[in-house]
C-alpha positions in Angstrom: 144.9 188.0 56.2 145.4 184.4 57.0 145.2 181.1 54.9 141.9 180.0 56.1 140.4 183.6 55.3 142.0 183.4 52.0 140.3 179.9 51.6 136.8 181.2 52.7 137.3 184.2 50.1 138.1 181.8 47.3 135.1 179.6 48.2 132.7 182.6 48.3 134.1 183.5 44.8 133.2 180.1 43.6 129.8 180.2 45.2 128.9 183.4 43.6 129.6 181.9 40.1 127.2 179.0 40.9 124.8 181.0 42.9 124.2 183.1 39.9 124.8 180.8 37.2 122.5 181.6 34.5 124.0 185.0 34.2 127.6 183.4 34.8 126.9 181.2 32.1 125.8 184.4 29.8 128.9 186.3 30.7 131.2 183.1 29.7 129.4 182.6 26.4 130.2 186.5 25.7 133.6 186.2 26.8 134.3 182.9 25.1 132.9 184.7 21.9 135.1 187.9 22.3 138.1 185.6 22.9 137.7 183.6 19.8 136.9 186.4 17.7 139.7 188.2 19.0 142.1 185.0 18.3 140.6 185.0 14.7 141.3 188.3 14.2 145.0 188.0 15.3 145.1 184.8 13.3 143.6 186.4 10.3 146.3 189.2 10.6 149.0 186.7 10.9 148.1 184.8 7.6 147.8 188.3 5.6 151.1 189.1 6.8 152.6 186.0 5.6 150.8 186.1 2.2 152.3 189.6 1.9 155.4 188.3 2.6 155.4 185.4 0.4 154.2 187.7 -2.3 156.7 190.4 -1.8 159.5 187.3 -1.9 158.2 186.0 -5.0 157.8 189.5 -6.5 161.5 189.9 -7.6 162.9 193.5 -8.4 165.5 193.3 -11.5 168.4 195.9 -11.4 170.0 196.5 -14.9 173.7 197.1 -15.2 175.4 199.6 -17.4 176.7 198.2 -20.8 180.2 199.2 -20.1 180.6 197.1 -16.7 183.1 194.1 -16.7 182.6 191.0 -15.2 184.7 192.0 -12.1 182.9 195.1 -12.0 179.5 193.1 -12.0 180.7 190.8 -9.2 181.6 194.1 -6.9 178.2 195.4 -7.5 176.6 192.2 -6.3 178.5 192.3 -3.1 177.5 195.8 -2.6 173.7 195.0 -2.9 174.3 192.1 -0.5 175.4 194.8 2.1 172.2 196.6 1.8 170.2 195.6 5.1 166.8 195.3 3.3 167.8 193.3 0.6 167.1 189.4 1.2 168.4 187.6 -1.8 170.9 188.7 -4.8 170.8 186.7 -7.9 173.1 187.5 -10.9 171.5 187.3 -14.4 173.9 187.6 -17.1 173.1 189.0 -20.6 173.9 185.8 -22.1 171.2 184.1 -20.0 168.6 186.7 -21.0 169.7 186.4 -24.6 168.9 182.5 -24.5 165.5 183.1 -22.6 164.0 185.7 -25.0 165.4 183.4 -27.8 163.5 180.6 -26.7 160.3 183.0 -26.3 160.5 185.1 -29.3 162.2 182.4 -31.8 165.5 182.0 -33.5 164.5 184.0 -36.8 164.5 187.2 -34.6 167.8 186.8 -33.0 169.5 185.0 -35.8 171.9 188.1 -36.6 172.4 188.9 -33.2 175.4 187.1 -31.8 178.6 187.6 -29.2 179.1 191.3 -28.7 176.0 192.2 -30.6 173.9 191.0 -27.6 171.9 194.4 -26.8 170.9 192.9 -23.3 172.4 194.1 -20.1 173.6 192.2 -17.4 171.3 192.4 -14.3 170.7 191.3 -10.9 167.5 189.7 -9.6 166.5 190.8 -5.8 164.1 190.4 -3.1 163.3 192.9 -0.2 162.9 192.0 3.5 160.7 194.9 4.2 158.4 196.2 1.0 157.4 199.1 3.1 161.1 200.6 2.4 161.0 200.0 -1.1 161.8 203.6 -2.4 164.8 203.9 0.3 166.0 200.9 -1.0 165.9 201.7 -4.7 167.6 205.0 -3.7 170.4 203.2 -2.2 170.8 200.9 -5.2 170.9 203.5 -7.7 173.5 205.3 -5.6 175.8 202.3 -6.5 178.3 202.9 -9.2 177.5 200.7 -12.5 173.7 200.4 -11.8 171.8 201.6 -14.7 168.0 201.3 -13.8 165.9 199.4 -11.3 162.5 197.8 -12.4 159.9 199.9 -10.9 157.5 198.0 -8.6 157.0 200.7 -5.8 153.1 200.6 -6.6 153.2 196.9 -5.8 154.8 197.4 -2.7 152.7 200.1 -1.6 149.7 198.0 -2.2 150.7 195.0 -0.3 152.1 197.1 2.5 148.7 199.1 2.9 146.8 195.5 2.8 149.0 194.4 5.7 148.5 197.6 7.7 144.6 197.8 7.2 144.4 194.2 8.5 146.4 194.8 11.5 144.6 198.3 12.2 141.3 196.6 11.9 142.1 193.6 14.1 143.5 196.0 16.5 140.2 197.6 16.9 138.2 194.7 17.0 140.3 193.5 20.0 139.8 196.7 21.8 136.0 196.7 21.1 135.7 193.1 22.3 137.7 193.9 25.3 135.2 196.7 26.4 132.2 194.6 25.8 133.7 191.8 28.0 134.1 194.1 31.0 130.8 195.7 30.8 129.1 192.2 30.5 131.3 190.7 33.5 130.8 193.8 35.7 126.9 193.9 35.1 126.9 190.2 36.1 129.1 190.6 39.3 126.8 193.7 40.1 123.9 191.6 40.3 125.5 189.2 42.5 126.6 192.1 44.8 123.0 193.3 44.9 121.6 189.9 45.8 124.2 189.7 48.7 123.7 193.5 49.8 122.5 192.6 53.2 125.6 190.3 53.9 128.0 193.1 52.5 125.9 195.7 54.7 126.6 193.4 57.7 130.3 192.7 57.1 130.8 196.4 56.6 129.1 197.4 59.9 131.3 194.9 61.8 134.2 196.5 60.2 135.2 194.2 57.4 137.9 195.8 55.1 137.0 197.0 51.5 139.7 194.4 50.4 138.0 191.4 52.3 134.7 192.7 50.7 136.2 192.8 47.2 138.1 189.6 47.0 135.3 187.2 46.5 133.7 189.3 43.6 137.5 189.6 41.7 138.0 185.8 42.3 134.1 185.3 40.6 135.7 187.5 37.4 138.8 185.5 37.3 137.1 182.3 37.6 134.9 183.1 34.7 137.7 184.3 32.7 139.5 180.9 33.6 136.7 178.9 32.1 136.2 180.9 29.0 139.9 181.0 28.3 139.9 177.1 28.4 136.9 176.7 26.2 138.3 179.5 24.0 141.2 177.8 23.3 139.3 174.4 22.3 136.9 176.2 20.3 139.7 178.3 18.3 141.7 175.3 17.6 138.8 173.3 15.9 137.4 176.5 13.9 140.7 177.5 12.7 141.4 174.0 11.1 138.0 174.0 9.7 138.0 177.4 8.1 141.5 176.9 7.0 140.7 173.9 5.2 138.1 175.3 3.4 139.7 178.5 2.5 142.8 176.8 1.2 140.5 174.4 -0.9 139.3 177.6 -2.5 142.7 179.6 -2.6 145.6 177.4 -2.5 148.3 179.1 0.0 150.3 177.6 2.9 148.5 179.0 6.2 149.8 179.3 9.7 149.6 175.8 11.4 147.4 176.3 14.6 149.6 173.9 16.2 152.9 176.5 16.4 150.4 179.0 18.1 147.8 177.3 20.1 150.1 177.4 23.1 150.7 181.2 22.8 146.8 181.6 22.0 146.0 179.5 25.1 148.4 181.5 27.6 146.9 184.8 26.1 143.5 183.9 26.6 144.4 182.6 30.3 145.9 185.9 30.9 143.4 188.2 29.2 140.2 186.1 30.3 141.3 186.3 34.1 142.4 190.0 33.9 139.4 191.1 32.1 137.4 189.1 34.9 139.3 190.5 37.7 139.0 194.0 36.5 135.3 193.7 35.8 134.8 192.7 39.4 136.8 195.4 40.6 134.8 198.0 38.6 131.5 196.3 39.7 132.2 196.8 43.4 134.0 199.9 43.7 131.4 202.4 44.1 129.1 200.2 46.7 132.5 200.0 48.9 132.2 203.9 49.4 128.8 203.3 50.9 128.2 202.1 54.6 125.4 200.2 56.3 121.8 201.2 55.3 123.4 203.0 52.2 124.1 199.9 50.8 120.6 198.6 51.2 119.1 201.6 49.8 117.5 202.4 53.1 
């Protein structure tokens, strides 16, 4: 296929969009809605994951050491904790620090007779985990370390946070799949109408020996062009929509959301790829069955 022929096919694809501009605009609007909703679902999932991660980081787990553990042994226990892959931070919390904290909270009278070796509180470590879904496995590794007495049980909190994260991710995935199918359906039907309006021309082209590829390309280009236009508009819409919604939410529930500037380029590329791919597939699907027909069959005669 020569350059001039390819240029002709591109021009025909653009002409298809303009000639059927009402349906093309409708398809573009539907695809914009799908892309924006898909982007919103992904950003929602990312923000929930960030909130869960921040809650997990602030939700420290306390590891209590046995009473007979010396300072040197406690230091070695700290090094063993740091070697565990799922532990993010390790902070030593001495029995003296715990004593002073409880004394400041409960008052001097209660602790008046407890000094020096009479301190009943154990040395401890405060840790945070990288992945809360591995909480129980990590606790098992911690309790296996010699000198560790017990670990504060926060497994229920870890399970709930992990469940919330998994639920949002699963719902977002299904939303993306559903919207993709809807977009394919709308675009393929729009292009099918274009094909129907040009059935006489297609019949003549097939009769004089035009290849299936030559007939198909303008319709694929039409779908890709609608996807391209939708991607550009969707990126701009998502930028302003996200900033507006996050501004309202953070005023009600203060938290640090993901800045749209850090992801907008990736969103634009994803929209561009997905929009043009969906458009191309829609164009391919809409014309496929008609390419199996010849001459009068296309016209329905």
